[in-house]
N, C-alpha and C positions, 0 to 999 in steps of 0.2 A: 661704347661708353654709356654709362647709366646715369639715372637721375635719382635724387633723394627728395622726398616730399617735405615741403615747408608750408607754413600757415599763410604766407602772404608774399607779394612781390618784393624782392630786395630793393633797397634804396641805393642811391649813389649813381655815379656815371660809369661804372665798371661793368655794365651788363648789356647784353643783347638779348632781346625777348623774341620768342617765336610762338605761334599757336602749337598746342600739343595735339597731334593727330591721333585718332583712334583707329588704328589699322594694324597691319603686320609689319613690325620693324624688320628691316632687311638691309644687307650690304649688297652692292652690285660690283662685281669684278668684270672688267672687259680687257681682253687681250686679243687684238685683231678682231676676227669674226666671232671669237668665243665669248659668250656671256654666261656668267654664273650669278644667279640670284640666291643669296644665302640667308637663312633665318638666324635668329639670335642663338639658337642651339646648334648652329653650323650644319643645318640640313639644306639641301638644294630645293628651291621652290619653283624652278623653271617649268616643270611639267604642270603645275597648278595655275600658272599665269602665262600661257604661251603667247597671248596677244601683246605682251610687253617687250618681247625680245627684239623685234624689228624696230620699234620706236626707240629703244635704248641704243641700238646700233646707230640709228640716224642722229641721235642727240649727243652721244658721248664721244670724247676723244678716243683714239684707237687703243690707248693703254691707260687705265685709270681704276680707282676704287672710290666709291661714293657710299654714303650712309643716308638712309631715308626710310620712308614708310609707304607700304602698299595700301591703297584705300579703294573703296568702291563708293561711288556717289549715285544715289537714287533720289529723284525729286528734291534736289537741293539739300540733301542730308547724307551724311556718312552712314553707310549700312554695314555694320560689323557682322550681322548675321549672314549677309550675302558672301562676305569673305570666308566665313567658316564653311559654307557650303562648297567652296572651291577645293577643300582638302578631301577630295573624293578619289577612290582608287581607280575608277573607270575613266579612261582618257576621253571616251565619247561624251560622258557627262560633263567633264571639265570643258571640253571644246564647246558644247552647247551653252554652258553658263558663261563662257568667255565672250560669246556673241550676244547673249541676252543682257548681261550686266558686266561690261568690260571694266577692268581695273585701271587705276592710274598710279603713277609713282611720284611721290612728293619728296624731293631731296632737300637735305638741310646740312650736309657736311661733305667735304672733299678730303680724302685721306691720302690719295696718291694720284699723280699724273705723270705719264711718261716714266722716267727713272727716278722721279723725285718723291720721297716719302715726306708727306706734309704733316704727319702726326705731331711733330715737335714744334710746328709753327703756331703762332698765336691764332686763336679762333677768328679774330677780326680779319687777319690776312687770308685764312682759309675761306672765309665767307666771301671776300671780295673776288678771289679767284674762282670760286664756285659760280658766282653771279656772272662773271665774264664767260664761263663755259656754257651755261645752260639757260641764261636769262631769255634767250630768243628761241628756246626749244618749243616744239609744237606739242599740244596735248596728245597723248596722255602723260607726258613728262612735264613736271612742274617744279618750280623753285618755291620753297616755303617763304611766306612773308617774314620779314624781320624788322625790328625797330629798336633803337636805343632810347626811345621815349617811353618812360614808365607809364605816362597817362594814356598813351596809345595802347600799350599792353593791357592796362586795366580795362580799357574799352573793349578790347578783344575778349577778355575774360567774361565780361557781362553779355556781349552781344552774340557771340558765335557759338554759345553752348547749344542753342536750338538747332544748329546745323550738325551737331554730333561731335564737336571738338571737345577734347577732354579737359582743357584748361590752358595754361601757359607754361612754357619752358624758359628758364633764365640761364644764359651761358656767359661765363666770364670772358670779357673781351680779350684778355691776355692768356686765357686757358689753352693748354695743349690738349691733344686727344689722348685720353688715358683709358685704354680698354679695361672693362670689368670693374671700373671704379665709379662710384656715385658722386661725381663732381659737378654735374649739372643740377639745377634746382627745378622742381616742378610744383606748380600751384594748381590744385584740382578743386572742383566744386564738391562741397560736402553739405548734406542736409540730413535732418532727422526725420524718421518715419516710425510710426507705431504699427507693428505687425502682429498677426496671430502666429503662434508657434504650433504648427500642426504635425510635426514629426522631427526626427533627427537621424543622423548617420552615426554609426559607431566609428571611433578613431581606428586607424589601421594598426595601432599598437594598443596594448592593454587588455586584449582578450575580452572584449565587451565589458570593460569597466570604465572606459573613457569615452566621452562624447566627442565626436569629430566636428560636427556642424549642426546647426538648427535649421529646419526647413521653415521658411517664412511664407505667409499668405496674406492677401488683401481681398476684401469682398468687392466684387464689381457691381454695376448698376442692377443686375438681375438677382443679386444676393448670393451668387456662387463664389466660393472661396478659390481664388486663383493663386497658383504657386508663383512667387515673384523672385525667389532667390534663396540664398543661404547666408547664415551668419557664422563666422568661424574665428580663427586666430585666438584661441584660448590657451592659457597656461596649462600645464599638466595637472596641477592641483585643481584648477577651475573645471577641467574636463571631468575629473573624478567627482567633484561636488555636483556637477550637472547631472551625472548619471544617477546619483541618489535623489536629487531634487525632482527629476522627471519621472521617477519610478511610479508614483501614484497615478500619474496621468496616462500611463501605458495600459492601465487596466480597462478592459472592454473598449479600447480606443477604436478598433476597426468596425465595431457594430454599426455605428451610424456616422462613420467618418466621411467627410465631404470628398475625400480622394479615394474612396473605397474601390471605385472602378479601376483605378491604376493598380492598386494592390492585387485585385483579383486577376489581373493579366499576368502576374508573376507565377512562379511555380514553387512547389515545396511548401514548407510550413510557415514561411514568412514572405512578405511582399518583396519582389525583386526589382520592379520597374519604378524608377524615380519619377515623381511628377515632373512633367515637362519633357521627359525623354532624354536621350543621350545626345551630346554634341560630338563633333569630330575630335575635340580635345579630351573627351572622357573615355576613349576607347581603351579597354584593358583595366579600367578602374572599377572597383566594387561600388556600385551605386545602390546597393540594398539600403532600405530605410525602415525605421520603426515609427509607426503612426502614434500620435498622441491625441488625446481628446483636445479639441481646439478651444481651450479655456484660458490659456496663458497669453499675455500681451507683453511684447518686448519692444523697447525703443532701440532702434539701430541707426547708425550713420551710413549714408550712401552718397555716391558722387552724382550719378545721373542714371536715367532710365534708358534702356534699349528696347523700344516697343513698350510692352507692358511688364517688363521685368528689370531688375537691377542689372546694370551692365557688369559690375564687379561684385566681389564678395562684400557683404555689408559687415559693419563692425558693431559689436555689442556695446550698448550704452547703459541701460538699466531696465529692470522689470517695471511694468506699469500696472500695479495692482489696482490703481484708481480708474482704469479704463476698461470698458467692456469690449470683448472681441468683436462684437457686431459694429463697433464704431471704427474699426480698422478698415477703411475704404480707400479707394484711389483718390477720392475727393480731397484728401489731406495733402496730396503731392503738389509741389509747386510746378506749374506748367510754364515752360519757356518756349515762346514762339520761335519757329524755325527762322534762321537767318540764311539767306541764299549764299551759297559758296561763291557766287560771282562777286560778292562784296569783298571776299578775301582775295580772289584772283580777278582783277579788273579785266575787262574785255574778254570775259569768258575763260580766263586762264586760272 
């Protein structure tokens, strides 16, 4: 079951609110000793998180299906980068990482127990039964906090962002579990930021006539332009317009480009290595990019930072012809102090 984004917390007494975890969404199926951890795209995740299998067997009833999120906590913050490192082909590497940065499982829904299919039950009933099943489970198995108090949910939204939580989820008290439908509501943090446009990717369609995404940069304290993410989600017509608009800025772009060293690591007549390198999610994707003279400033919307980069794809807002590229620094970002996860899970849970 999926969630659609809304601008604020819904009002009324018909909602249960939960923190929105920033991890890998997954279902867990147990049948006797057999455990299957399944990703959203129906791929098995067991081999990437071997340390979770025994705790799941210890915490869950002998036949059940639960919905939740795999997370890794480091220094009282969720670490999504550490999660991505787990998607490694070498079992020895996965084993080492599982010991160095073990994962946790946060559950927020119960779909089946024994022979009973609970997907047609009201969420309030599913939540009560989930609480009775795993409220006493030992870490790394956790039950997500939940509240029917909108003011408490608003407080979570403000306070827990520094711990890496994505926002707040609202679920209808009477709602059934509807797979592949966006019937939950999510409220996420969103802020504006002015960035330097230092390059772009071609769209996979259009034969180099459509822009796929803009490469964004911010200047750090040393004056170096750091790659902070991409801006995408344009209409086809906008992609075509961008290709024409950016054409003059491609001229002699690589001569003094701040990311020239990345481009020179590529091969052939064009740069092949994306600034920031590849992630586990980008395997098989064309990450070639076209440099632009870093003279354009764009205002984008983003939800939050993961380290020194945008956690998700930023959204185009407008061009800032009134702002100099050199003014696009990290100093403009709102800094949210970390909130210990122990505040969400009392007594270290």
